[in-house]
Structure formats: structure tokens, C-alpha cells
C-alpha positions in Angstrom: -80.0 86.2 52.7 -82.1 82.9 54.2 -82.2 79.9 52.1 -85.5 77.8 52.3 -86.2 74.7 51.8 -90.5 73.6 51.4 -91.2 69.9 50.7 -94.6 69.1 49.0 -94.6 73.2 47.6 -96.1 72.9 43.8 -99.5 73.6 45.4 -101.5 74.2 48.8 -100.0 75.5 51.6 -97.1 74.5 50.3 -96.8 76.8 47.7 -98.6 79.9 49.4 -96.1 79.3 51.7 -93.4 79.0 49.2 -95.1 82.6 48.0 -95.0 84.5 51.9 -91.2 83.8 51.9 -90.7 85.0 48.7 -92.0 87.5 49.3 -90.3 88.2 52.1 -87.2 87.9 50.8 -86.0 84.0 50.6 -84.0 82.2 48.8 -87.1 79.3 48.3 -86.4 76.1 46.6 -90.0 74.2 46.0 -89.3 70.4 46.5 -92.0 68.7 44.4 -92.0 64.8 43.5 -93.8 66.2 39.6 -90.8 68.1 38.4 -93.2 69.3 35.6 -95.5 70.7 38.1 -92.3 71.6 40.3 -90.7 74.1 38.1 -94.2 75.7 36.7 -94.6 76.5 40.0 -91.3 77.4 41.0 -91.6 79.8 38.0 -94.4 81.4 38.6 -93.5 82.3 42.5 -89.8 83.1 41.1 -88.3 80.0 43.7 -86.1 77.8 42.4 -87.1 73.5 41.9 -85.8 70.5 43.3 -86.7 67.4 42.5 -88.0 65.6 46.2 -89.7 62.4 46.7 -90.1 62.5 50.2 -90.7 58.5 50.2 -87.5 58.5 48.4 -83.6 57.6 49.4 -81.9 58.6 46.1 -84.4 61.4 45.7 -83.9 63.2 49.1 -80.1 62.4 48.8 -80.0 63.9 45.1 -82.0 66.8 46.5 -79.7 67.7 49.3 -76.9 67.6 47.0 -78.1 69.9 45.0 -79.2 72.3 47.6 -75.4 71.9 49.1 -73.5 72.5 46.0 -75.7 75.9 45.5 -75.0 77.0 49.6 -76.6 75.3 52.0 -79.6 75.8 53.8 -81.5 77.5 56.3 -84.7 76.5 57.4 -86.6 73.2 56.0 -90.3 73.4 56.0 -91.4 69.5 56.2 -94.9 70.4 54.2 -95.7 67.3 52.1 -98.3 65.3 53.8 -101.3 62.8 52.4 -104.5 61.1 53.6 -105.6 57.6 52.9 -109.2 57.8 51.0 -111.2 54.7 50.0 -112.2 55.0 46.0 -115.4 56.6 47.8 -113.7 59.5 49.2 -113.8 58.0 53.1 -111.3 57.6 55.7 -111.4 54.4 57.1 -111.5 54.0 60.4 -110.3 51.8 63.1 -112.7 48.5 62.2 -111.6 49.4 58.2 -108.0 50.4 58.7 -105.0 48.2 56.9 -101.9 48.0 57.7 -101.1 48.6 54.1 -103.0 51.7 54.7 -100.9 53.0 58.0 -97.9 52.8 56.3 -98.3 54.2 52.8 -99.4 57.6 54.9 -96.4 56.9 57.3 -93.9 56.7 54.6 -95.0 60.2 53.5 -96.0 61.8 56.8 -93.6 60.0 58.9 -90.4 58.3 57.7 -90.7 61.4 54.9 -90.4 63.6 57.9 -87.2 62.0 59.0 -85.9 60.5 55.8 -85.3 64.6 54.6 -84.8 66.1 57.7 -81.7 63.6 58.5 -80.1 64.3 54.8 -80.3 67.8 55.4 -79.2 68.1 59.1 -75.3 68.5 57.4 -76.7 71.8 56.2 -78.7 72.7 58.7 -75.8 72.5 61.0 -73.7 75.2 59.1 -76.6 78.0 59.4 -76.4 80.5 61.8 -79.9 80.4 62.4 -81.4 76.7 61.2 -84.8 76.6 61.6 -87.0 73.7 61.1 -91.1 73.6 60.8 -92.7 70.3 60.8 -96.3 70.9 59.6 -98.3 68.7 61.9 -102.3 69.0 62.6 -104.6 70.0 65.4 -106.1 65.9 64.7 -102.9 65.4 66.1 -103.3 66.0 69.9 -104.4 63.2 72.0 -105.6 65.9 74.7 -108.3 67.2 72.2 -109.2 63.8 70.3 -109.8 62.5 73.9 -112.3 65.2 74.6 -116.0 64.1 73.5 -117.4 67.0 71.4 -114.8 67.9 69.7 -114.2 67.5 65.9 -110.7 65.9 66.7 -112.6 63.2 68.7 -115.5 62.7 65.9 -112.7 62.5 62.7 -113.3 58.8 61.7 -109.8 58.5 60.2 -106.9 56.7 62.3 -103.7 56.8 59.7 -103.5 60.5 59.2 -104.5 61.4 62.7 -101.7 59.1 63.9 -99.1 59.6 61.8 -99.4 63.6 62.9 -98.9 62.7 66.9 -95.8 60.9 65.9 -94.7 63.6 64.0 -95.3 66.0 67.4 -92.9 63.0 69.0 -90.6 63.5 66.2 -90.5 67.3 66.6 -89.8 67.5 70.4 -87.1 64.7 70.6 -85.0 66.8 67.6 -85.5 69.6 69.3 -83.9 68.3 72.4 -81.4 66.9 70.8 -80.4 70.2 68.6 -80.8 72.7 71.2 -79.3 75.5 68.5 -82.0 74.7 65.9 -85.5 75.9 66.0 -87.3 72.9 65.7 -91.2 73.3 65.9 -94.6 71.8 65.2 -97.8 73.5 63.6 -101.3 73.3 63.1 -102.1 75.1 60.2 -106.3 74.5 60.7 -109.1 73.1 58.5 -107.7 74.5 55.5 -109.3 73.8 52.4 -106.6 72.1 50.2 -106.9 68.3 47.9 -105.2 66.8 51.3 -109.1 67.1 52.6 -110.7 66.9 49.1 -111.2 71.0 49.7 -113.4 70.7 52.5 -111.9 72.6 55.2 -112.8 76.2 56.2 -109.5 78.2 55.6 -107.9 79.6 52.7 -104.3 78.5 52.0 -103.5 82.2 53.0 -105.0 82.1 56.5 -103.7 78.3 57.0 -99.8 79.2 55.5 -99.9 81.8 58.3 -98.4 79.6 61.2 -96.3 78.2 59.0 -94.6 81.1 57.6 -94.6 82.7 61.3 -92.3 79.5 62.8 -90.3 79.5 59.6 -88.9 82.9 60.2 -88.2 82.8 64.0 -84.8 83.8 65.1 -82.1 81.9 67.7 -84.1 83.2 70.3 -87.4 82.1 68.9 -89.2 79.2 70.8 -88.4 75.3 70.3 -89.7 72.4 70.6 -93.3 73.6 71.0 -96.8 72.6 69.3 -98.6 75.9 68.1 -101.3 77.5 66.0 -101.9 80.7 64.5 -103.6 81.8 67.9 -100.6 79.4 70.2 -100.2 76.9 72.1 -101.4 73.5 71.5 -102.4 70.5 73.8 -100.4 67.6 73.1 
């Protein structure tokens, strides 16, 4: 039985990924900051709940101990992510971005990935087929962002794309350091979730496809890649 932990799994892409992996036979931990929402989501999905705030060391360490006590971990999906929005719903561009805004986004999107991965590495290294999926974004692509006329080049925000570019580098470095693991970054696509105020044109079912696929790869699968549902993306 494959045991999987998904951060930020009480809603959106994380919730749909959990649903699909439970359906595929995984034992799934729904990681969520809010115990009430997390427990409710886990009950709906037939999954297990673990309280997990990726920005809090004590919370992450407690979650790792709880999962270890239950038997260990095979797959980690670093899904939790945020974007900084102003009161009017806009994202700050270069002229408006503050260090505090960037720090807040990085605390979840970047430091959270490292914090959770570090805590669960000992468990993953005991698995026969350890997998880490880091949920990135097409906005992380420097190649696309520097191509005039693309939606990536036109995106006004700085904090979120910058954080996901950092996630891509983290993915590459971890994959090189742990060749026995399958560690990949994925781009779900522009999916309608709370992150973008449900402006995305994809459903969560469509967006979760690549996350679910990469969460199920075997020991001979790819590692150190950056892909969407159609294939490799330019860094």
C-alpha cells in the first residue's frame, strides 16, 4: 500500500489530487492548517487527516511524527501555495511589491516546501519507491516569461512567479542529491481555484491530472523534471 501526504489538501487541487489517489488505492493524508476543514475533507474522501501548517516548524515536525507512528511515507505532494493580493484583489507588480509581501509568499511557497521536505525526508528514504511532487507553475518558466506576447510575460505579479521559480531550482537540487528518489516539479495549468479567485479556465479535475500522474511514477520514472500534462516545459 502506497502512503501519500498532500499539503493544502482540504480544497482545490490538493483535494482533487487526494480524491484521485484514494481512488487509485493510496492511503492518503490530507494535510491542512485548519483542523475542522481538514477533518471534514478527509472524511469526505476516505482519507486520513494530519494537522499541518507548512509555515510552522512545530506543526510540521508533529505531522512527521504522527505519520511515522502510523507506518511511514512513500509519496509527498508539496501542494500548499499562496499568492499575495492587495485589498482590491490585484497582485503587486515591481513598482508596488514590498519585501514583506515577498517574504509572506516565500514562507509558504518556498520555505514551506523545504520545511516539509526536510521533516519527511527520513521517512521517504525508508520507502522502496519514494516520490516527491512539487506543485510549481508555468509562471515559473524564465523562458516563457521572457517571450513577448505570452500570458507568462504579461502576468503583472512578481512574488508568486518568483517563488515558483525557486521551487523549480529546489526540485533540481534535491533530485540530484537523492537519485534514489523521483523528485519532480509540475505545472497544473491555469486552474480555477481560490488562488486565482477562480479565474482559471481549467477545472480542478483537469489541473490535478499531472500531479496525480507524477505521484504514481515508479522507481524507473523521470526525476528532476518540470512538466505539465502535455510534457516537459522550458525552464
